[in-house]
N, C-alpha and C positions, 0 to 999 in steps of 0.2 A: 514614362516609367509606370509599370503596373504595381500597384500597392496591394499585396496579397498577404493574408493571414492564414497560416496552417495551424489547425487545432488537432492535435494528435493524442491518441489514448494511452500511449506508453512511452517511457523515456528513451528507449532505443530508437524509435522512429524520430523522436525529437533530435537526437544526435545526428542521425543519418541525413535528415533534411537540412540541418544546420551546415553540415559538410558540403552537401550538394548546392545549397543556396549561395555559398561563397563563390561558386563558379558561374553563377548566373548573373548576367549584366542588365538584362531588360526587366527583371522582376525584383522589386524591393520586398523581400520575404521576411516576415516576422513569424515566429513559431511560439505556440503556447501549448502547455499540457492541459488536457481536459477531455472527459469522456461523458457521453450522453447528455444529461441535463446541465452538467457543469460546462460542457462544450457549447451548448446552446446559449447559455448566459454570456460566455466570452464572445460568441459570434454576434450577439445583439449589440454589445458594446462596440465591437469592431465596425459594424455597419454605421453606427452613430459617429464613429471617429474617422469616417471617410475611406475605409478600405474598399477596394474594387472587387475583390474575389476572396472567397473562403475556400480553403482546401482542407478536407477531413477524410475520414475513413469509416466504412461500414455503417452501423446503426447510428453513430453520431452524425455522420454526413446526412443521412436521411432525415433525422430530426431537425438539423440546422436548416435544411432546404425548406421546411415548413414554417420556420421561424423568421427568416430574413428574406429580403427582396433582391439581394445581390446574388450573382452566380455562385453556386456551391459545387466544387469539383470533388468527386469521390476517388480516392486512391484505391484502384481496383486490386484485388488479390490475383496475382499472376500465376501461371503454371510454374514459373521458377520458384516463387514463394512456397507453393505447396510441395514441390520437389525437395527443397531444402529441409523443410520440417519433417517430411517422411524419412529422409536420410538420417536426420537426427534421432528420430524415434526408433529407428532400427536397433539402437543401442540399449533400449529399455528391455527388461526381462518380462514385464507384465503384459497382459492383453491390452491392445490399444484400439480406440475408436475415434472417428472424426464426426463431430456434431456441428452443424451450421446451416446457414441458408444455402439455397441451390447454387449460388455463384461460387461457393467454396466446395460443396460436396460433389458436384457433377465432375469437375476437373480432377478432384482428388481421387474419386472412384476409378476414373480412367487410368490415372498414373499408378494407382495401386495394382491394377490388373497388368499393366505393362511391366512393372517391376516385380510382379508376383509376390506382393506383400499381403499378409493376412491381417488387414486392418478394416474393420467394419465402418461403413459410412451411413449416417442418419441425417436426413434433411428436415429442417424445421421451417415453418412459415412465419412464426412470431416468437419473440424472446421469452414469452411466458411458457413455452413448451419445453424450454431447456431443462428445468429442474426435474420434470417427470421423466424425460428421456435419460438423463444421467443417473437418476435413482434406479431405473430399470437396468441400466448397464452395470451399475455397481452390484446389483443382485446376481447378475450373470457372471460376475468375477472379473469384470474389466477394471483396470487400475489406472490407465493413462487415457486422457481425453484431449483431443486436439480440436481447436476451434478459434473463434474470435474472442474478444475481451469478455463478453457476457458469459460465454461458455466456460472460459478458464476460471473466472471468478466463482461461478456456481460449482464447478468441479472441486475447487479448493474448499468451499463450504461443506461439501459432502465427503471430504476426506480422500478425494481422488487427486492424482497428479495432473494438473492442467498445463498443456503446452500451447502457447499462443502462436498462431500463424502470423508471422511478422512480414512486413512489406519490405521488399528488396529495392535496390537502386533503380532497377528497370521500371517498377511501378511508379516510383516517385518522378522519374524523368517523363514518363507518359502523362502523369497528372499535371506537370508543369507545362507540357505542350498543349494539353487541353485548356489550361488556364489562359494561355495566349489566345487560343481560338475563341473561347467564351468572352474574354475581355474585348476582343475586336468587335463582336456582335453587340455586346451589352453597351459598349461606349457609344455606338451609333444611336442606340435607343435612348441612352441617357441625354444625348444632345437634344432630342425632341422633348424629353421630360423636363429638361432644364428650362426650355423656352416656356412651357406651360407653367412651371414653378415660378418663374420670374413674373409672369402675368398675375398669378394668384397672390404673390407676395406684395405686389404693388397695390392690391385692393385694400381700401380702408376698412373693409369688414374683416372681422376675425372669422376664419373658416376652418372647421374641423370635420373629420370623417370618423364615424363610429361604426364598428363592425357588429355582427349579430350578438356577440357576447358582451356588447356595450363597453368595449375597450376602444380607446382612441388610437387609430392607426395612421392618422395624418393630421397635421395642422400647418396652416400657412404662417408666415412671419408674424403677423399680428396675433393670431391665435396662440402661438407658442410664447409670445411676449406676455399676453394677458392670462392665459389659462394653462401654462405648463404644469401647474400644481394641481389641476382639477382632477378630482376623483368622483366619478358619476354616482357611486354608491352613497356619497355624502350629500347629493342633491336630488331629493325625490322629485322636485319639480321638473328637472331636466329629464330624469328617467321617464316620468309620465308623458312628457312631450314626445320623446322618441317612440315610446310604446304606442301612443295614439297614431303617429305617422305610419308606423309599421302596420298596425291593424287596419287602418282605413286606406292605406296605400295612396294617401293624398298629403299634400303639403300642409303643415300645421305651424301656427305662429302663436307665441306666448311671451308675455313679459315676466321675467324671473328675477328675483333678488338673490344675487350671488356675492358673498363677501363684501357687504355694505354698499353694493352698487346694483342699479337696475339695468337689466339687459333685455333687449327684444330679440328673441331667438326664433328663427325659422328653421323647421326640420323638413328636409326633402328626402323621402324614402327612395332608395335605389335597390337593385336586385339583392346584393349581399351586404349592404351598408346603408347608413343614413348620413346625409350631409347637413351640418349645422352652420347657419349663418348668424353671427352675433353683431347687433348694432351696438356701437361703442357706448360705454358707461364710465363710471368712476374707476380710477386705478385700483388694483388689488395688491396684496402683500404676499410674500412667500414665506414659508416656514422651512427651516433647515434642521434636520435631526441628525444626531450622532449617537455613537455608542462605543463601548470598549469591551475587551476580552479579559477574563480572569483565568489565569493558569494555576492548576493545582499540582503540587509536587508529588502527592500520592497518586498512584495509578488506579483509577476507577473505570471499569469497562462493563458494558452490558452485552458485549460480544468479544470474541477473541479470534485472531487470525489463525486459521487451521493450516499448518504445514505438516504433511504426513511424515512420520518417522520411517525413513526408507531403509530397506535391507532385507536380505533373505537368509541370513545366518540364524542358527538355532538360538543364539544368545539374544538377538534383537527380537526374534519371534516370541521368545519367553516374555520379554518386556511388554510387547504389544498385547499378549494374553493377560498379563497382570493389569495393564491399563483398562482393558475391557472388564475384567473381573472386579477391580476396585471401584470402577465407575458406578457400579450398581449399589455401592455402599455409601454411607455418609460419614464413615469413620475417617480420622486423620490418616493421611498418606505421606510417608517420608521418602523422598526421592534422593538417592545417593549416587555420586559419580564424580569423576574428575571434571575439572573445569573445561567447558566447551563441548561437552558430549550430549547436550540436548535435554537437560533436566527441565528447563522452562517449557520446551515443546511438550514434554510428557504432562506437565501441569496444565497447559492449555488444552491438551487432548482430554484429560479427565474432566475439566470444567465443561467443555462442550458436550461431552457425553452425559454428564449429570444434569445439564441445563434443560429445563422444561419450558420456562417462560422468559421473563426478563431479570432473572436473578443476577446480581452484579458479580464481577470477577475483580477482586481487589488485590493488587500486588504491593506488598511491603518490601522494599529493598533494604534488607537488614544491614547491609554494609554501608548504607547512607544514613540510616535513622540515628538520631540522637536520643538520649534518654528522655529528654523533655518532649520530643515529638511522639515517642512511643506512649508516654503517659497521657498526653493530650488526645491521642488517637484512641486509646483504649478506654479512657475514662467515660463516665456518664453513659450515653446511649449507643455507643458504637456497636457493641456486641448485640444488643437488642435490635437496633435499627437494621443491621445487615445479617440477621440470624438466618435468613433464607439464602444468603449468597455463599460464595466460595472465596476464602481468604488465603492467599499464597505468600508464605513467609520465605522469601527468596534469600538464599545464603544465610540461613539462621546461625550457622557456625561463626559468622563474623560479629555477632553480638558480644559485647564484653560481659564479664561475669555479673556485674550489677544489673544490666538489662535482662540477662537470662533469668535472674531471680525475680525481677519485676514482672516479666512476662509469665512466669510460672504462677505467681500469686494471682495474676489476672485470670488465667485459665482455670485455676483451682476454685476461684470464687464465682465462676459462671453459674447462673441459675436460669432455668427454663431452657428454651431452644437455643442451641449453640450453632455458630457458623461452621461450615465445613472447612477444615484446615488442610492445606497442602503445604508441605515443607520441603526445602531442598538444602543439601549441604555436600561437602566433598566427602570422599571415601573414608577419611580418617576420623570420622565423628565418634565411632565406638572407642577408638583409642583415646580420644579426648575425654570421653565419659569416664573411662577407667582411671586416667591420671588426674581427674578432677578439674580439668580446664573447661569442661562443659557440664552444665547442670543435669545431674542424673535423672531427677524426677521429671524435669521438663522434657528430656529425651524420651522417657518411657511413656509420658502422656501423649506425645505427638507421633511416636513411632509404632503405633499399633499395627499399621500395614506398611510394608517397605518395598520399594522398587529399586533395584540396583542396575544402573545403566553401565554396562562394561565399556572400557576404553576402546577406541577404534582399533588399536593394534591387536586386540584380542578377537576382533570380528572383521578381518580383512576382506571377507567375502562381500561385505556391504559396500566397500569402497567404490566398485564399478557402478552400482546403482546410484550412489550418491553423486558421483561425478556427472553422470548424465542428467540427473535431476537439476544440479546446479547450473549446468550449461543451458538447459531449457529455460530456467528462470532468468538467466543473464541476458539472453537474446532480446526479450522485450524491453529490458532496461537500457541496454547500450546500443542495440542495433548492429552488433558486430556480425561478420560473415561466418564465424566459427559454428560448425554443426556437429563436431565430434572430437575424438582424441585418438591418436595412433596407438596401436596395441603395445608397442615397446615403451611409449610414454606412460601408458596406463600401468604397465608392470613396474616402472620406476616409482610411481605414486603409491601403488599397492604395497611395495616393499618398505616404504618409509614408516617410521614408528609413530608419527603424529602425536607428539606430546601435548599439543593443544586440541587434539581430538577433532570432532566434526566441524567445529567453528574454524579451526585453523585450516582444515581441508577446504572449506568453503572460501576462505580468504585467498588461499593459494590458487584455486581454480579461477576465481575472479581476476586475480593478477595475471594468470596465464591467458585467460580469455581476452583481456584488454591488450596484452602485448603481442598476441598472435597476429600474423599477417596473412594467414591462409585459412582454408576451411577446417583444418584439423590442427589440434595442439600437437607439437612435435616433441620428441624425446630431448633434443638439445635445449629446447625452451624450459623443460622441466628441470634439467640438470643445472641450468643457470640460476633458476629460482631457488633451488635447494642449496646452492653455494652461498647465495645471499642469506638464506635462513640460518645456515651454519655460522656465518660471521655475526649475524644479529644476535644469536643465542650467546655467543661469547661476550659480545658487548653488553648484553642485558643481564649478565649473571647476577648482578646485585639487585635487579628489580624483582626477583622472585622471592619476596620476603612477606610473610604474613604480618600485617599491621593491625590485626584485631586484638593482639595481646597487650600486656602492660609495656611501659617504656623499657623496663629492664629486660623483658623477653625479646623485644624488637632489637635492642642493643646487642644482645647475645647472638641473635641471628646474623646481624651485620658483621660482628667480629668473626664468627664461624666462617662466613662466606669469604672474607678477606684472608683468613688463615688458610683456607683451602686453596685459594688462588696463589698464595705465596708458598705452596708446598709444605705447609705446616711449620714453616720457619717463623718462630715467635719474634725474633729480632726484627725481621723485615716487616712483619705484621704490625708490631708496635710502632715502628717508624712511619709506616704508611698511615696509621690511624692517629699519629701525633700524640702518643702516650708512651710511658716507659714500660718495661717488661713486667715489673711487679704489679702495676695497675692492670695490665692485660691478664696476667695470671689470676689476679683477684676477681676480675669481671667474669672469667671463664669458670670459676668455682661453682 
């Protein structure tokens, strides 16, 4: 049985390999998520735990090959993979380009010509070139970038839509076949190595091999028993002995005191390493270190994930212009809009455009904050300490009247440099100010600049772009075969009112993506999901209650909801609530 570990850079590949692995009988396949340096660390542990083969992809596979001594199989990007992504990108309205190493761009360029697709291809030779290439593309008006993980990550940092070239089943099956071939060759070599290993392990001497960077790359059984804790940088005598052997190119012997014991060490220089032979001395002790992690409930960031606000409607273009304009100012910005329509995305965008160095981005979730938490956070040095940062008061309209008053006093008493405030609330904030349920002075202090994000039903032109963006983001996560949506299915989605706005659209597309059994989302699948949504809205009628008010206000909302459901019949409403009609009438006054 071949013991193989697959280290994959995205969740979709994880799921696809998991599915294929269940059908393979001669390979015991373990799958882990990890990219670049994280993947290398996982691979090193796997080698120590007896895995025979590592399977990975792209740059991660290249880095792992240099870090481990067992075979590393690269999941190649096939022509099928490139063709799927190019078919997906046909649905985007913006200019697209492919950026990657030659193993991606050569085949992609050929397929683009065959399909008559106007997609530019740029070849890189190292990952450090990616940022410069993408920056130039952005200046030329490109909006969509196709490539590997490093390309997609850089694209999103620059505000571009990054589309990952995902690996299909064909590439995974080829990689598993290569795993079998490599294991056959490697296992025969291992038999020879095992023979020499057993000879060295029987030796009474401790034997270790040190590379040019003075790192231990091998130790026999006695060495690992006596010196597995050894760090050469803590032993200047051992370092000097190795350096002398390397400089003279001759064997050097020296008696060294290590951890309360004397050892006679012989250093023999080889071409790329030095072999150390230790004559036994007194036993040593090991030190075990540990640690723990502290989690903070308040969100502090020195960076923020950039997800572009997609759409070509005049309304969303106005929002994008306001974000650009207000990013040049340090004045407070109040972002209004219905739930789920991207207020936090707008806040992230403003922060990233204002950021020049490592200024923090602090998110205060007002619907979760208690009065005590707010006081503790705002007291003493908070404002002074984070005066250079951006503080985002998310859902400020969820603060109760007492906390609104406290926050206003804190802001009013600010002295010196102030933090840059970003605020978000639902559309009805001005109505709350007028009827006195939201602090008037607090609103006017923080609403010096305002951005209104219109609901999705008022900018239906944006839905097509959003659908394609969501599908492109879901492919790397789940590894599904879906590459697009049928026109009649898209029309159904565009005609829907989307009370939950962009967030609800994203959830529905994810649901359709996971349920689809073909390359395209079909109209029938959309209709089925919409029927479930309609039923869910009926069942959840009582859940749409604002709990930020007083107990009396919440109680009145519940009574009103039940009264509506009972067709304004007060007798039925009172019976359902377990109260008499006079009590119901009194509570509704």
